[in-house]
N, C-alpha and C positions, 0 to 999 in steps of 0.2 A: 584357396581364397583368391579373388578376383586381382589382376594386377592394378596397382594404384595408377593414376593419371601422373603426369611429370609434376605438375605443381604440387601434388600430394607430397611426393618425395621430398621437395625443396621444403614445404612447411614442417614436414616432421624433422628434418634436419636441424631446424631453428633452436628447437629445445629438446635436449634428451632426456629431462625427467619427463616430460609430457610424452614423449614417444615411448619411452619405457613403460610407464602406465597404460598408455593405449594397448601396448602390444599384450600387457598383463590381462586387460580387460577383454581383448579380442579372444583371446585363449578361452577365457572363461565363457564367453557369450557365443562365440563361434559364427560370428556375421558371415555372409557371402562376400561382402565388399567393405573395406574401410575407407572412408571419405573424409578427408581434411577440409575444412570449411574455410575460406579465404574472405569471406565477408563481402565480396564483389556485388555490384549489381546484376551483372551477367549470371552469376551463380543463382542468386534470389530468383530471377526470371526463369532459370531452367528447372529449378525446383517447383516453382509455381505450375510450370506446364506439366511436369511429371505428376504432380497431384491432382491437376484438372482431367489429365488422361486416365487416372486410376479413379476418377469421380470422388475423391477425398477433399477437392477443392471446387465450389460451383462459381463460375464467372457471374457476376451479377450484371443488370443493365449498364451496358457500355456508355450510353448517352447520360444516364441519370447518377450513376455512379462508377465513373471511369476507374479502372485499375482496383476495383472491389471484389472481393470473394467472400462465399460463405463457407464455413466449417461447421460439421455437426458432430458433436461429440456423443459417446454412448450415453441413453437416458439415465444410467446409474453412474455418471462420471459427468458431473455439471457444477461441482462446487469443491472447496477445500476440503479435505476429510481430517478434520482436527482429531477425531477420536483415534485414528489409524496414523497420527503423525508422532513420532517419539524424537527425544533429546537423549543421547546415549553418551552418558558421562561415567567414569570410572567410579565416582560416588554418587549414589543417589540424590542427597542431599543437594549437590551442585546443580542438579536439574531442578529441584524443586517441586512442591506441590502443582505449581501452574502448568507443569509439563507432565506427559506421559513418559515413562521412564523405562528403557531396558538397557541391561549390561552390554557393553561394546562388544565381547565377545559372542554372546548370545546374537545380537543383532546382525553381525557381519555374517555368522554362521545361517542364519535364517534367509537374509538377503542372497547371498552367495548360492543357496539353493534354487531360489527363484531365477536367479540371473543366468545359471548353468544352461548354456544352449539357447537362451532366448531369442536369440538374434539370428538364427538358422534361416536362410530364406531372406534375410534383410539385410539392409546396408547400416553399418555403424558410422554415425556422423560424429566427427570430433569438432567441437564448437568451441575456441577460444574468445574468451570475453573480457572485456573492461568494464567494471561498475564505478562509473564516473567518467570525466574527460580523461583520455588518454594521457595527457600531460600533466595531470593533477597529483599533487603528493598525497591528497586525501582519497584517492582511488585505490581500488583493490581489483584483482584479477581472479579468474577462474577458468576451468575448463569444464564443458559439459560433454559427457559422451551420451549419446541417445540414438534409438533406432527411429525417430519420428522426423520425418521433414517438416511436418507443419511445426516442431518445436523450434526447428532450424529457422524458418522463417519468421517465427515469432522472437527469437532470440536476436535476429538480425534487425529487427525493429527496435526492441526493447534495450539493447546494449550497444557499447561500441565493440563491435563482433568480427573476428578475423585475424588478417595477418598483424595488424598493428598490436592488438591484444597479446599475441604470442610473442611477438618481439619485445614486448614490455615485461611479460611473464621471464623471459629468458633474463631481462635486466634485473628485474626484482628477485628473482630466485624463488618465490613461493607464490603459490594459487592454491584455490579452492578446487576440490577435485567433487564434481558431481557426475554420478552413474544414475542414467534414467532408461527405462524400457516402458513401453506402453504394454509389454506382457500380452495376456490374454482378457485385459479389462475385466478380469473376475474380481467383484468386490470383495471377495474372501480371500484373495490374493493380492491385494492393494495394502503398499504401506510406504510411509516416507521416514526414513532414518538419518538423523543429524548427530554427526560425531563430532562437535566444536573442539574438542582436544586435538583431534585430527585434521580439522578444517576439511572436512569430507561430508558428502551428501550421498543417500542412495534411495532412489524413488522408483518403485514398480508398482505396475498395474492400472496406471491413470495417464490419459492424454489430456487431462483439462489444465488449463493455465497455470496456476500457482502451484499445483502438485507436479507438473511437468517442465515447466520454465524455471529451473532451477537457479538461475541468476536472480530471480524476483524475491520472494519471500524467504525462500530457502536459505540463499546466500545472503541477499540484502539485509536482511532482517536477523533471521536464527543465528547464523553463523557469524554475520558482522557484529551482532551485538555483544558476542563473547570475544571478537576482536577487538572491538570498541572498548569493552572493559579492560582488557589487556594492555591497551595501547593509549588509554585516557582520553577516549571520545565518546559519542553516543551515536547508535545507528536505530533510527526511530520511523515508526508508521507516521509521516507528517507529510503534508503538504508544504510547499514553499511558494509564498506569493508576495509580488512586489505592489506596495501601494502608492501612487504617485499622485500628488495633490497639484491643484493649478499653479503654485509656486514652483514646481519641478524637483519638490523635496520627495525622495524615495524612501519609504520604510519596508522592511521585509519580515514578515511572519511566518511563523513554522508552526502548523496547526493539526493536532491529532485527533483524528475522530476515528471511530470503528468503521468498517466498510459499510458502505450503501448510506453514510450519514452525510452526504454533501459534500465531500472531499473535492471531488471533481468539479462540482459546480462552483464552489469558492475559490478553486484554483484558478479558474476561468472566467471569475465573475466579470459580469459587466455592469458598469455604473449605472444608477437609475438616472432616468432624464434629467432630475433637479440637480444632479451632481456635474455639470458642466465642468470640462476642464480637467477632471479626473481620470486617471489611467490604471489600468489593472496588468500587471506583467506576471506570468506563468513561469516560474522556475521548475517546479515539480509538482505533480498531483497526488503522489503517494507515499514516498520514501524521501527521508532527509538523515544526511550523515553530518553530524554537529562537530565541529572541532574548536577548541579554545585556541584564540588568535594570540599573538605577541602582545596586542594591544589590550589584552584582558577582555575582549568581546568574543561572543561565539559564531562562529561562521559555518555557512551550510552549504553542501552541494547536494545535487539531485544525482545520485547514482545511475539513475535511468534515463534512457534516450527517447523513450515513447511511453504511450499511455496504454494500460490493459484497463479499461474503463467499464463499469456496468452501464448498459446501453437503454433499459427502460426508463421513461421519463424524460429522455434527451430529447429536446425539440427546440425549434428557434426561438420560442419565448422563454423555456427555462434555462437554457444555456446555449446561446447563439454561437459562442466560440467553439464550444464542443460539437455542436451539431455542423458548423463549417468546418471543423477539422475533418470528420469522418466522411465529409462527402465524396473524397476520392481516395486511391491508394490504402485501402483499409480492409483488414481481415476481420469479418464479423464471425462470431460463434454462436450459435444456438438462437438466432433470430429466425423470424417468420418470413415468408416471400409473398409478395403480390402477384397478379396475374402477368403482369410484365417485367417480373424478376427483378423488383426492387427489395430492399431489405425492408423489414417492417417490424415495429415492436410498440408494445403498449406505451402510450404518450405522444404518439403521432396523429395530427390531425388529419393528414392527407393519407389517400390509398386505404386498401382494405386487405387484409391477409387472406391469401386461398390456400397456402401451404403452411403449417405450423412447424416448430422448431424441430420435430422429429422426422420431417418429410411427408407427414400425412396431411390429407385434406384437412383444412381447418375445421373443428368443431368446437363449439364454445364448450360443450360438455365435457371435452378432454383436458379444459383449463385454459390458461393463457396461450395466445397464438405464439408469443416469444418466450422463452423460459425467463422467469425473474432474475436470474444471475446471468442471462446472455451478455457477451462483451464484445467489446471493439478494441483491436490492436492498431495502433497507428503512430507514425513518428511525430516526436513532438514538435517538430518544426513546422508541422501544417497547421499549428495552432496559430490564429491571427494576434494572439496576445503572447507569443512565445517570446520569452527574455534571452537576449543573447548572452547574458551572464550566466544562464544555464551551462555554458560551456567554459566559464571562467575557472582556471585552474583553482584560483583562491576562495572560491565561493563568494556568498554574499554575507552581510553582517544582518544577525537577527536582533530585533529590537523587542519582539513578543513572542512568546511560545503561547499557543492557544489549545486548550483542551475542550473536548465537547463531546456530546452523546445525543441519543435520541430519548428524550424523557417527556412524558406527556404531563406530567406534575413534577413538582419539587423544584428543580434546578430553575433559577431566573434566567432572563434573557443574556445577561453577562454580569459577571463579578470577577474582581482582581484579587490575587493572592497577596497577603500582607507583606511577604520577601519570599525568598528562593525556597526556604524550607516549608513554609506554608504551600506553595506552589506544588512542591513535590507532593505533599499530602493531597491537594486537591487532585492532581494528576493519578495518584495511587487510588484515588477514589471513584474514579470514573466508572460510571454505569450506563449501560444502554440497551435498548430492546434490540433483540437480534433479529437479523435480516435474513434475506435467502442467498447471500455469499457464501454463508457457510452451512453445512448438512445440519439437521435438527429441526427443533419447533421454530417458529417465527413467533416474533411478539413478546419473547421472555426477556425479561430484564437479568442481566447479568454483570458482573463486575469485569470491567475491562480496563485495568489499569494502562494509563497512557495510549490507550488504543493498542496495546502490546499484548494482550491476553494470548492470541494464536502465535504469537511470534518472537517473544522473549526466547533466547536460546539459553536461558540458566534461571537460577531460582531469584524469583522476584524481589526477594528480601536483600539479595545480594545487588540486584539491578537498582532499587532505591537507594541502597547506600552509595553505589557509583554515582547516581544522579546527585545524592547531596555532595560528594567529594567533587565532582565537577564543578558545581556551582561555586565551592569554595574556592577554586581556582581561578575564578572570574573576578576581574576587578568592575566590569561594568556588565553584570549578566542581563539577560533580557528580563522584562516583567513578564509574570505568568497571570493567565486568565483563563475563565471556563465560560462557554456559550451554551446556549441552548436553542437552536431554532424550532423545536418542534413542540412547544408546549401546547397545551389545548385548553379549551373552556369545557364546562360541564356536557355540552353537546357534543363534543368530539371534534369541534372546528379549530383548526390551527389558530393560534392569536397573532402569530408573526407572519409576514408575507413571504420571508425569506428570500432566495435568489439575489438577485441585484440589489435589493434593499438592505442585505447584511451588510453592505458597505457603510452603512450608518453607524453599526455597531463597532466595525473596525476602525472607522474615524474616532470614536471615543477612545478605542484602545491605544491607538498611535498618540492621541492627544495626552493620554494620561502617561505614556512613555516620555512624552517631551515636556510634560508639566503644564501642558496648556488647558487640561481638563480638571473639572471638579469632580468629587465623589463624596458619597456619604459613607460613613463606618457603620457595618452592619455585624451582626453576629456571625457571618460566613466569609466577610471580606469587605472590600471597597466596592460600591455599586453607584451607578449614574443617578441622580434625581430625576424627576420627570421632565425638568428643562434642561439637562445635560446632554441629552442626545438630540441630533440634528433632525428634526422629524418632517421639515418643512416639505409640502406636496405629499405626505403619505397620510393616507385615510385609513386610519386605524377604528376598530368598533369603539364604542362608548365604553370606558372601563377597561380596554384591553392592555393599555400600557401600566396601569397599576397592578392588574394581574401578572402580566409579565416581569415587573420588577418587585412582585410580593416574594417576602420570606416567612415561611412559616416554621416558627421554633418548634413546633410539635413534631411535624414532618422530618426537620431536620434532625432531631434527638433521634429518631426512629433511624434515620439515614447513617448518622455517625455510628451508631450502635452497632449497624450492619456493616460498615467498614472496619470498625473494631473487630467484629467477629472473624471478617475474611482475613484481616492481618493477622489474628491469632493462630491460623493455619500455618504461620511460617515459622513460629516458635521463636528461639533463642538467637535465631539469625535475624529477625527484625530489627533495623536500626534503634537504638533506644532513642535517638535525636527525634526519629519519627513518630514513636509511640508517646514521647512527651507532647510533641505538637497536636497529635490527635486530641490527647487529655487537656490541652489548652481550648481547642476548638470544641470540646464538648462544654466546658466550664462556660465558654461564651455563649454558646447556645442554650443552656441551661438557665442563664441569667437573662436572657433576651424576654 
């Protein structure tokens, strides 16, 4: 094995448990070199140069996109592989029917055989990282071992990575262990195993984002949700956004939407022209860790320091902040190229693709120029709406939790839960049409409770019980809501303009939290009347608002029956309080 640079020896000496684990993994995987990452800018630039030299990163047009690069993943390796993702608990019921399960002993044996000798001829990178601000008591640390320099670059952007994280691990005395190898990219040898009782992850055979960046979904949601239940907090698939009114009052919302349902757009929302004096601050675009505070409120941190966003549809009109954020110093994955080497994706009005996401001459017969799940990785601080409180150790207080999904019918534009328990039922019943962010058919409606279907690291029944318990501990819990930006008319046209205009709905939500807005009591919860939303300057089609706020008892009877059938899958572990809340909801709809 090659001799390590001097700084490597220094870093390894900082933490003996990490060093011992690295030695153990190196014996199994047999790399040519072990490299301990220090997280410095110089290291980042060195790895960029190496990947460019190997043609694994392509520099983009330095005039239009300075500091930007393109990476292409294997055509079979372009999205999360939920069917190959397992939660490995000693007791199968602890993983629940919402997860694929494998016994830990079998999973370790299977993965270790895949890892045996897999890094021959490669470098083993040791990536210590912190999820959340380094000095926050809410943050948790991990170490990812990987043979992918692309992963190292992304982890540098997405986490607080390097020496400071290793020092905190030494102080905390605990860390999540994540072992990753791109392997041979054979889909038949691609697995992601989570061992929540051991706080460890093993991922083999994929170089794609969430499958390979183990600090993201694997740690920050699947493992962290287990940690959160043990420690009394919530790890959630939620954006965190601050809404500031002209009087300078800021309210923070945590919003849970399935992937590709507008999280990034909402997190970086730009107020419409009619909302002069309003400002929107981005704390996080994807994940929130929510902790009960001493004052009885719920406080949130964003464990990430960057964005790994879906890029198709992003442009100066739909999301100017996101568009400006990714104009420089961004890693693009699986986008197309123009003739002058600019990144291109569907939704851009300028430029024409000449090379598709697979590196072929663009031919519409081959499908979209950019993959529908093509991505950008960029530092959060590049966002013009970046909130400095994203680095606040104590997080931000949450006024409202908002659930949502992509539903063409049924769900109205917005409604409010009656109380925390009803809100848990609303979240547990979330359903959305599937998108390209996950493998499988697109456009199928599936249950996605709290937008955590692919990410909860344990049995949903226990997860809902934990939500109920956390709410019971809060003297001033957030109000809970549900939104649907995607309702369509009979012709398939969206009834609501979305994007910046969503602030009109968020304003009603905030005003409900402060007691400034009226609502009407309906069979499904509290809803605005036609005059309760501030719609000045908005040109809705005739009858659109009535349809957006319509509640069909017949459709909701079917919906609640479907929620009940889904919950029945969890058997006796389903919280009795949640079952009773469902029955009450069914009675209200039946009597409507």
